[in-house]
N, CA, C and O atoms as a GROMACS GRO file, in nm:
protein
  444
    1MET      N    1   0.085  -0.117   0.000
    1MET     CA    2   0.000   0.000   0.000
    1MET      C    3   0.089   0.123   0.000
    1MET      O    4   0.171   0.142   0.090
    2GLU      N    5   0.073   0.205  -0.100
    2GLU     CA    6   0.165   0.318  -0.116
    2GLU      C    7   0.149   0.428  -0.012
    2GLU      O    8   0.245   0.502   0.011
    3ASP      N    9   0.032   0.442   0.050
    3ASP     CA   10   0.016   0.548   0.150
    3ASP      C   11   0.021   0.495   0.294
    3ASP      O   12  -0.006   0.570   0.388
    4CYS      N   13   0.054   0.368   0.312
    4CYS     CA   14   0.060   0.307   0.444
    4CYS      C   15   0.192   0.347   0.512
    4CYS      O   16   0.300   0.319   0.461
    5ILE      N   17   0.181   0.411   0.627
    5ILE     CA   18   0.301   0.458   0.697
    5ILE      C   19   0.391   0.342   0.741
    5ILE      O   20   0.513   0.354   0.739
    6PHE      N   21   0.330   0.229   0.779
    6PHE     CA   22   0.412   0.114   0.820
    6PHE      C   23   0.484   0.054   0.700
    6PHE      O   24   0.598   0.010   0.713
    7CYS      N   25   0.420   0.051   0.584
    7CYS     CA   26   0.488   0.003   0.463
    7CYS      C   27   0.606   0.094   0.429
    7CYS      O   28   0.710   0.048   0.383
    8LYS      N   29   0.589   0.223   0.451
    8LYS     CA   30   0.699   0.318   0.424
    8LYS      C   31   0.816   0.294   0.518
    8LYS      O   32   0.932   0.306   0.478
    9ILE      N   33   0.788   0.259   0.644
    9ILE     CA   34   0.895   0.226   0.738
    9ILE      C   35   0.962   0.095   0.696
    9ILE      O   36   1.084   0.085   0.697
   10ILE      N   37   0.882  -0.004   0.660
   10ILE     CA   38   0.935  -0.133   0.615
   10ILE      C   39   1.026  -0.115   0.494
   10ILE      O   40   1.132  -0.177   0.486
   11ASN      N   41   0.985  -0.030   0.401
   11ASN     CA   42   1.062  -0.007   0.277
   11ASN      C   43   1.172   0.097   0.293
   11ASN      O   44   1.238   0.134   0.197
   12LYS      N   45   1.190   0.143   0.418
   12LYS     CA   46   1.295   0.242   0.452
   12LYS      C   47   1.277   0.374   0.376
   12LYS      O   48   1.374   0.445   0.349
   13GLU      N   49   1.152   0.406   0.343
   13GLU     CA   50   1.120   0.533   0.278
   13GLU      C   51   1.113   0.646   0.381
   13GLU      O   52   1.138   0.762   0.350
   14ILE      N   53   1.078   0.609   0.503
   14ILE     CA   54   1.080   0.703   0.615
   14ILE      C   55   1.150   0.633   0.731
   14ILE      O   56   1.148   0.510   0.741
   15PRO      N   57   1.213   0.710   0.820
   15PRO     CA   58   1.289   0.647   0.928
   15PRO      C   59   1.200   0.584   1.034
   15PRO      O   60   1.087   0.629   1.058
   16GLY      N   61   1.252   0.482   1.095
   16GLY     CA   62   1.188   0.418   1.209
   16GLY      C   63   1.298   0.369   1.301
   16GLY      O   64   1.404   0.329   1.255
   17SER      N   65   1.273   0.372   1.428
   17SER     CA   66   1.372   0.326   1.526
   17SER      C   67   1.359   0.173   1.538
   17SER      O   68   1.294   0.122   1.629
   18ILE      N   69   1.421   0.103   1.444
   18ILE     CA   70   1.405  -0.041   1.430
   18ILE      C   71   1.480  -0.114   1.541
   18ILE      O   72   1.597  -0.088   1.567
   19VAL      N   73   1.409  -0.207   1.607
   19VAL     CA   74   1.469  -0.286   1.714
   19VAL      C   75   1.479  -0.434   1.677
   19VAL      O   76   1.549  -0.510   1.745
   20TYR      N   77   1.410  -0.475   1.570
   20TYR     CA   78   1.411  -0.616   1.531
   20TYR      C   79   1.371  -0.625   1.384
   20TYR      O   80   1.283  -0.553   1.338
   21GLU      N   81   1.438  -0.715   1.314
   21GLU     CA   82   1.400  -0.737   1.174
   21GLU      C   83   1.445  -0.875   1.130
   21GLU      O   84   1.556  -0.919   1.160
   22ASN      N   85   1.356  -0.944   1.059
   22ASN     CA   86   1.393  -1.065   0.988
   22ASN      C   87   1.328  -1.057   0.850
   22ASN      O   88   1.281  -0.950   0.812
   23ASP      N   89   1.324  -1.164   0.777
   23ASP     CA   90   1.273  -1.156   0.640
   23ASP      C   91   1.122  -1.135   0.632
   23ASP      O   92   1.071  -1.099   0.526
   24LYS      N   93   1.048  -1.157   0.742
   24LYS     CA   94   0.902  -1.146   0.737
   24LYS      C   95   0.842  -1.044   0.834
   24LYS      O   96   0.726  -1.005   0.820
   25VAL      N   97   0.921  -1.000   0.931
   25VAL     CA   98   0.868  -0.914   1.038
   25VAL      C   99   0.964  -0.798   1.064
   25VAL      O  100   1.086  -0.813   1.056
   26LEU      N  101   0.906  -0.682   1.096
   26LEU     CA  102   0.984  -0.565   1.136
   26LEU      C  103   0.923  -0.513   1.266
   26LEU      O  104   0.801  -0.513   1.283
   27ALA      N  105   1.009  -0.468   1.358
   27ALA     CA  106   0.961  -0.409   1.482
   27ALA      C  107   1.039  -0.281   1.509
   27ALA      O  108   1.159  -0.273   1.485
   28PHE      N  109   0.968  -0.181   1.559
   28PHE     CA  110   1.029  -0.050   1.584
   28PHE      C  111   0.964   0.015   1.706
   28PHE      O  112   0.852  -0.018   1.743
   29ASN      N  113   1.037   0.107   1.766
   29ASN     CA  114   0.985   0.179   1.882
   29ASN      C  115   0.870   0.269   1.840
   29ASN      O  116   0.874   0.335   1.736
   30ASP      N  117   0.766   0.272   1.924
   30ASP     CA  118   0.651   0.360   1.900
   30ASP      C  119   0.695   0.505   1.919
   30ASP      O  120   0.771   0.535   2.011
   31ILE      N  121   0.646   0.594   1.833
   31ILE     CA  122   0.685   0.736   1.844
   31ILE      C  123   0.612   0.807   1.958
   31ILE      O  124   0.650   0.918   1.995
   32ASN      N  125   0.508   0.745   2.013
   32ASN     CA  126   0.435   0.801   2.126
   32ASN      C  127   0.421   0.693   2.233
   32ASN      O  128   0.311   0.642   2.256
   33PRO      N  129   0.532   0.658   2.298
   33PRO     CA  130   0.530   0.542   2.389
   33PRO      C  131   0.436   0.559   2.508
   33PRO      O  132   0.428   0.666   2.569
   34GLN      N  133   0.367   0.450   2.539
   34GLN     CA  134   0.276   0.447   2.653
   34GLN      C  135   0.336   0.372   2.772
   34GLN      O  136   0.272   0.358   2.876
   35ALA      N  137   0.460   0.323   2.755
   35ALA     CA  138   0.533   0.251   2.859
   35ALA      C  139   0.681   0.265   2.827
   35ALA      O  140   0.717   0.301   2.715
   36PRO      N  141   0.769   0.237   2.924
   36PRO     CA  142   0.913   0.245   2.896
   36PRO      C  143   0.956   0.163   2.774
   36PRO      O  144   1.042   0.206   2.698
   37VAL      N  145   0.897   0.047   2.756
   37VAL     CA  146   0.916  -0.033   2.635
   37VAL      C  147   0.784  -0.030   2.561
   37VAL      O  148   0.682  -0.077   2.612
   38HIS      N  149   0.783   0.025   2.440
   38HIS     CA  150   0.662   0.027   2.357
   38HIS      C  151   0.706   0.008   2.213
   38HIS      O  152   0.752   0.101   2.146
   39ILE      N  153   0.692  -0.115   2.168
   39ILE     CA  154   0.741  -0.156   2.037
   39ILE      C  155   0.624  -0.198   1.949
   39ILE      O  156   0.532  -0.267   1.994
   40ILE      N  157   0.628  -0.157   1.823
   40ILE     CA  158   0.528  -0.196   1.724
   40ILE      C  159   0.588  -0.310   1.641
   40ILE      O  160   0.701  -0.299   1.593
   41VAL      N  161   0.512  -0.418   1.625
   41VAL     CA  162   0.557  -0.535   1.550
   41VAL      C  163   0.462  -0.553   1.431
   41VAL      O  164   0.341  -0.566   1.448
   42VAL      N  165   0.519  -0.553   1.309
   42VAL     CA  166   0.438  -0.560   1.188
   42VAL      C  167   0.489  -0.668   1.093
   42VAL      O  168   0.609  -0.696   1.088
   43PRO      N  169   0.398  -0.730   1.017
   43PRO     CA  170   0.445  -0.817   0.910
   43PRO      C  171   0.496  -0.729   0.796
   43PRO      O  172   0.442  -0.621   0.772
   44LYS      N  173   0.599  -0.775   0.726
   44LYS     CA  174   0.650  -0.697   0.612
   44LYS      C  175   0.551  -0.700   0.496
   44LYS      O  176   0.546  -0.606   0.416
   45LYS      N  177   0.472  -0.806   0.487
   45LYS     CA  178   0.367  -0.812   0.386
   45LYS      C  179   0.250  -0.728   0.438
   45LYS      O  180   0.210  -0.741   0.554
   46HIS      N  181   0.195  -0.642   0.351
   46HIS     CA  182   0.082  -0.560   0.394
   46HIS      C  183  -0.041  -0.647   0.415
   46HIS      O  184  -0.091  -0.712   0.323
   47VAL      N  185  -0.088  -0.647   0.539
   47VAL     CA  186  -0.210  -0.717   0.579
   47VAL      C  187  -0.290  -0.613   0.657
   47VAL      O  188  -0.238  -0.552   0.750
   48LYS      N  189  -0.414  -0.594   0.620
   48LYS     CA  190  -0.493  -0.485   0.678
   48LYS      C  191  -0.517  -0.500   0.828
   48LYS      O  192  -0.500  -0.404   0.903
   49SER      N  193  -0.555  -0.618   0.872
   49SER     CA  194  -0.587  -0.636   1.014
   49SER      C  195  -0.575  -0.783   1.052
   49SER      O  196  -0.544  -0.867   0.967
   50VAL      N  197  -0.598  -0.812   1.178
   50VAL     CA  198  -0.593  -0.949   1.226
   50VAL      C  199  -0.695  -1.037   1.152
   50VAL      O  200  -0.678  -1.159   1.144
   51MET      N  201  -0.800  -0.977   1.100
   51MET     CA  202  -0.902  -1.053   1.026
   51MET      C  203  -0.850  -1.107   0.893
   51MET      O  204  -0.911  -1.198   0.835
   52GLU      N  205  -0.741  -1.053   0.843
   52GLU     CA  206  -0.684  -1.100   0.716
   52GLU      C  207  -0.559  -1.184   0.736
   52GLU      O  208  -0.503  -1.235   0.639
   53ALA      N  209  -0.516  -1.201   0.859
   53ALA     CA  210  -0.392  -1.275   0.887
   53ALA      C  211  -0.414  -1.425   0.875
   53ALA      O  212  -0.514  -1.478   0.924
   54ASP      N  213  -0.319  -1.491   0.810
   54ASP     CA  214  -0.325  -1.637   0.804
   54ASP      C  215  -0.235  -1.696   0.912
   54ASP      O  216  -0.170  -1.623   0.987
   55ARG      N  217  -0.231  -1.828   0.919
   55ARG     CA  218  -0.151  -1.895   1.023
   55ARG      C  219  -0.003  -1.861   1.013
   55ARG      O  220   0.063  -1.843   1.115
   56GLU      N  221   0.049  -1.853   0.891
   56GLU     CA  222   0.191  -1.825   0.874
   56GLU      C  223   0.226  -1.687   0.928
   56GLU      O  224   0.321  -1.672   1.004
   57ILE      N  225   0.149  -1.587   0.888
   57ILE     CA  226   0.175  -1.450   0.936
   57ILE      C  227   0.158  -1.443   1.087
   57ILE      O  228   0.240  -1.382   1.156
   58SER      N  229   0.053  -1.503   1.138
   58SER     CA  230   0.029  -1.503   1.283
   58SER      C  231   0.145  -1.567   1.358
   58SER      O  232   0.192  -1.514   1.458
   59GLY      N  233   0.191  -1.681   1.309
   59GLY     CA  234   0.304  -1.749   1.372
   59GLY      C  235   0.431  -1.668   1.365
   59GLY      O  236   0.506  -1.661   1.463
   60ASP      N  237   0.457  -1.605   1.249
   60ASP     CA  238   0.576  -1.521   1.235
   60ASP      C  239   0.575  -1.407   1.336
   60ASP      O  240   0.677  -1.375   1.397
   61LEU      N  241   0.458  -1.345   1.354
   61LEU     CA  242   0.446  -1.233   1.448
   61LEU      C  243   0.464  -1.278   1.593
   61LEU      O  244   0.534  -1.212   1.670
   62ILE      N  245   0.401  -1.388   1.630
   62ILE     CA  246   0.414  -1.438   1.767
   62ILE      C  247   0.558  -1.478   1.796
   62ILE      O  248   0.610  -1.448   1.904
   63ASN      N  249   0.624  -1.546   1.702
   63ASN     CA  250   0.764  -1.583   1.722
   63ASN      C  251   0.851  -1.459   1.739
   63ASN      O  252   0.940  -1.457   1.824
   64ALA      N  253   0.825  -1.356   1.660
   64ALA     CA  254   0.901  -1.231   1.671
   64ALA      C  255   0.877  -1.165   1.806
   64ALA      O  256   0.971  -1.116   1.869
   65ILE      N  257   0.753  -1.163   1.852
   65ILE     CA  258   0.720  -1.105   1.982
   65ILE      C  259   0.796  -1.177   2.093
   65ILE      O  260   0.848  -1.112   2.184
   66GLN      N  261   0.804  -1.308   2.086
   66GLN     CA  262   0.878  -1.385   2.186
   66GLN      C  263   1.026  -1.347   2.184
   66GLN      O  264   1.086  -1.326   2.290
   67GLU      N  265   1.085  -1.338   2.066
   67GLU     CA  266   1.226  -1.302   2.054
   67GLU      C  267   1.252  -1.160   2.105
   67GLU      O  268   1.350  -1.135   2.175
   68ILE      N  269   1.164  -1.067   2.069
   68ILE     CA  270   1.178  -0.927   2.111
   68ILE      C  271   1.169  -0.916   2.263
   68ILE      O  272   1.248  -0.845   2.325
   69ALA      N  273   1.073  -0.986   2.323
   69ALA     CA  274   1.058  -0.983   2.469
   69ALA      C  275   1.186  -1.030   2.537
   69ALA      O  276   1.229  -0.972   2.637
   70LYS      N  277   1.248  -1.134   2.484
   70LYS     CA  278   1.374  -1.183   2.540
   70LYS      C  279   1.485  -1.081   2.520
   70LYS      O  280   1.561  -1.051   2.612
   71GLU      N  281   1.495  -1.027   2.397
   71GLU     CA  282   1.599  -0.927   2.368
   71GLU      C  283   1.586  -0.802   2.455
   71GLU      O  284   1.686  -0.743   2.495
   72GLN      N  285   1.463  -0.763   2.484
   72GLN     CA  286   1.437  -0.644   2.565
   72GLN      C  287   1.446  -0.672   2.715
   72GLN      O  288   1.440  -0.580   2.797
   73GLY      N  289   1.459  -0.798   2.750
   73GLY     CA  290   1.469  -0.836   2.891
   73GLY      C  291   1.340  -0.826   2.969
   73GLY      O  292   1.341  -0.806   3.090
   74VAL      N  293   1.226  -0.840   2.899
   74VAL     CA  294   1.097  -0.830   2.967
   74VAL      C  295   1.022  -0.962   2.970
   74VAL      O  296   0.909  -0.968   3.019
   75ASP      N  297   1.083  -1.067   2.919
   75ASP     CA  298   1.017  -1.197   2.911
   75ASP      C  299   0.987  -1.256   3.048
   75ASP      O  300   0.887  -1.326   3.065
   76GLU      N  301   1.072  -1.230   3.146
   76GLU     CA  302   1.052  -1.287   3.280
   76GLU      C  303   0.951  -1.209   3.363
   76GLU      O  304   0.864  -1.268   3.427
   77LYS      N  305   0.963  -1.077   3.363
   77LYS     CA  306   0.875  -0.992   3.446
   77LYS      C  307   0.736  -0.976   3.387
   77LYS      O  308   0.638  -0.962   3.459
   78GLY      N  309   0.728  -0.979   3.255
   78GLY     CA  310   0.598  -0.969   3.192
   78GLY      C  311   0.583  -0.849   3.100
   78GLY      O  312   0.657  -0.751   3.109
   79PHE      N  313   0.486  -0.859   3.013
   79PHE     CA  314   0.459  -0.755   2.914
   79PHE      C  315   0.317  -0.772   2.864
   79PHE      O  316   0.252  -0.874   2.889
   80ARG      N  317   0.269  -0.673   2.792
   80ARG     CA  318   0.135  -0.677   2.733
   80ARG      C  319   0.149  -0.671   2.582
   80ARG      O  320   0.232  -0.597   2.530
   81VAL      N  321   0.066  -0.749   2.513
   81VAL     CA  322   0.061  -0.747   2.367
   81VAL      C  323  -0.081  -0.709   2.328
   81VAL      O  324  -0.178  -0.770   2.373
   82ILE      N  325  -0.092  -0.605   2.243
   82ILE     CA  326  -0.224  -0.554   2.204
   82ILE      C  327  -0.228  -0.537   2.054
   82ILE      O  328  -0.131  -0.494   1.991
   83THR      N  329  -0.343  -0.572   1.996
   83THR     CA  330  -0.370  -0.535   1.858
   83THR      C  331  -0.512  -0.480   1.852
   83THR      O  332  -0.601  -0.530   1.920
   84ASN      N  333  -0.530  -0.378   1.772
   84ASN     CA  334  -0.662  -0.319   1.752
   84ASN      C  335  -0.710  -0.362   1.614
   84ASN      O  336  -0.630  -0.373   1.520
   85CYS      N  337  -0.839  -0.385   1.601
   85CYS     CA  338  -0.894  -0.431   1.473
   85CYS      C  339  -1.015  -0.346   1.435
   85CYS      O  340  -1.117  -0.346   1.504
   86GLY      N  341  -1.002  -0.275   1.325
   86GLY     CA  342  -1.111  -0.195   1.273
   86GLY      C  343  -1.130  -0.063   1.347
   86GLY      O  344  -1.071  -0.041   1.453
   87GLU      N  345  -1.211   0.020   1.290
   87GLU     CA  346  -1.234   0.155   1.344
   87GLU      C  347  -1.287   0.152   1.487
   87GLU      O  348  -1.236   0.223   1.574
   88ASP      N  349  -1.389   0.070   1.513
   88ASP     CA  350  -1.445   0.063   1.648
   88ASP      C  351  -1.348   0.001   1.747
   88ASP      O  352  -1.360   0.025   1.867
   89GLY      N  353  -1.254  -0.078   1.699
   89GLY     CA  354  -1.153  -0.139   1.785
   89GLY      C  355  -1.035  -0.048   1.811
   89GLY      O  356  -0.945  -0.083   1.887
   90GLY      N  357  -1.034   0.071   1.749
   90GLY     CA  358  -0.928   0.167   1.773
   90GLY      C  359  -0.811   0.156   1.677
   90GLY      O  360  -0.707   0.217   1.702
   91GLN      N  361  -0.824   0.080   1.569
   91GLN     CA  362  -0.714   0.068   1.473
   91GLN      C  363  -0.702   0.197   1.394
   91GLN      O  364  -0.796   0.237   1.324
   92THR      N  365  -0.587   0.263   1.404
   92THR     CA  366  -0.566   0.390   1.335
   92THR      C  367  -0.475   0.377   1.213
   92THR      O  368  -0.475   0.466   1.128
   93VAL      N  369  -0.399   0.269   1.204
   93VAL     CA  370  -0.318   0.241   1.086
   93VAL      C  371  -0.366   0.107   1.031
   93VAL      O  372  -0.363   0.006   1.101
   94ASN      N  373  -0.411   0.107   0.906
   94ASN     CA  374  -0.467  -0.014   0.846
   94ASN      C  375  -0.359  -0.107   0.792
   94ASN      O  376  -0.357  -0.142   0.674
   95HIS      N  377  -0.270  -0.145   0.882
   95HIS     CA  378  -0.167  -0.246   0.858
   95HIS      C  379  -0.159  -0.323   0.989
   95HIS      O  380  -0.134  -0.263   1.094
   96LEU      N  381  -0.179  -0.454   0.984
   96LEU     CA  382  -0.176  -0.534   1.105
   96LEU      C  383  -0.052  -0.501   1.187
   96LEU      O  384   0.059  -0.500   1.135
   97HIS      N  385  -0.072  -0.475   1.314
   97HIS     CA  386   0.041  -0.448   1.403
   97HIS      C  387   0.005  -0.483   1.547
   97HIS      O  388  -0.110  -0.474   1.589
   98PHE      N  389   0.107  -0.524   1.618
   98PHE     CA  390   0.094  -0.554   1.759
   98PHE      C  391   0.178  -0.456   1.838
   98PHE      O  392   0.288  -0.419   1.796
   99HIS      N  393   0.128  -0.413   1.951
   99HIS     CA  394   0.202  -0.329   2.044
   99HIS      C  395   0.257  -0.420   2.154
   99HIS      O  396   0.183  -0.499   2.213
  100ILE      N  397   0.385  -0.408   2.183
  100ILE     CA  398   0.443  -0.472   2.301
  100ILE      C  399   0.467  -0.360   2.401
  100ILE      O  400   0.539  -0.264   2.372
  101LEU      N  401   0.407  -0.373   2.519
  101LEU     CA  402   0.421  -0.272   2.625
  101LEU      C  403   0.483  -0.340   2.747
  101LEU      O  404   0.437  -0.446   2.790
  102ALA      N  405   0.587  -0.277   2.802
  102ALA     CA  406   0.655  -0.337   2.916
  102ALA      C  407   0.743  -0.233   2.984
  102ALA      O  408   0.748  -0.117   2.944
  103GLY      N  409   0.812  -0.279   3.087
  103GLY     CA  410   0.909  -0.193   3.154
  103GLY      C  411   0.856  -0.125   3.278
  103GLY      O  412   0.928  -0.050   3.344
  104LYS      N  413   0.730  -0.151   3.310
  104LYS     CA  414   0.670  -0.100   3.434
  104LYS      C  415   0.548  -0.185   3.464
  104LYS      O  416   0.502  -0.261   3.379
  105LYS      N  417   0.496  -0.172   3.584
  105LYS     CA  418   0.372  -0.241   3.621
  105LYS      C  419   0.260  -0.174   3.542
  105LYS      O  420   0.234  -0.055   3.559
  106LEU      N  421   0.194  -0.250   3.457
  106LEU     CA  422   0.087  -0.195   3.372
  106LEU      C  423  -0.046  -0.201   3.445
  106LEU      O  424  -0.077  -0.300   3.511
  107SER      N  425  -0.123  -0.096   3.431
  107SER     CA  426  -0.255  -0.092   3.495
  107SER      C  427  -0.353  -0.176   3.414
  107SER      O  428  -0.320  -0.228   3.307
  108GLU      N  429  -0.471  -0.188   3.466
  108GLU     CA  430  -0.579  -0.260   3.396
  108GLU      C  431  -0.633  -0.177   3.280
  108GLU      O  432  -0.703  -0.230   3.194
  109LYS      N  433  -0.601  -0.049   3.278
  109LYS     CA  434  -0.653   0.043   3.176
  109LYS      C  435  -0.619  -0.008   3.036
  109LYS      O  436  -0.507  -0.052   3.009
  110ILE      N  437  -0.716  -0.001   2.948
  110ILE     CA  438  -0.698  -0.042   2.809
  110ILE      C  439  -0.647   0.076   2.729
  110ILE      O  440  -0.692   0.189   2.747
  111LEU      N  441  -0.552   0.050   2.639
  111LEU     CA  442  -0.498   0.155   2.551
  111LEU      C  443  -0.608   0.222   2.473
  111LEU      O  444  -0.581   0.313   2.394
   0.00000   0.00000   0.00000
């Protein structure tokens, strides 16, 4: 998608603070962090939302989240993983993405 901001970060057309990358997944620091660790994890293939994700993409993302949590040192203490789906679900970028939030005791409050 040519106007997708996440696709532009994936294609290195605009800068992103990349913390993880493999051939199928890219992860970068959120520009408006809600926790000390706030990382966005996206598939490199443009997928609109979780409703369009297949098993392969889902598995790639979960595996990346596990690796990132270990690399960030939050795997033991805990972290939150969030995805929003559709307008009513709060999705503001129409490219499937997961938020990893960690680095402090997280409240029950929903993003």
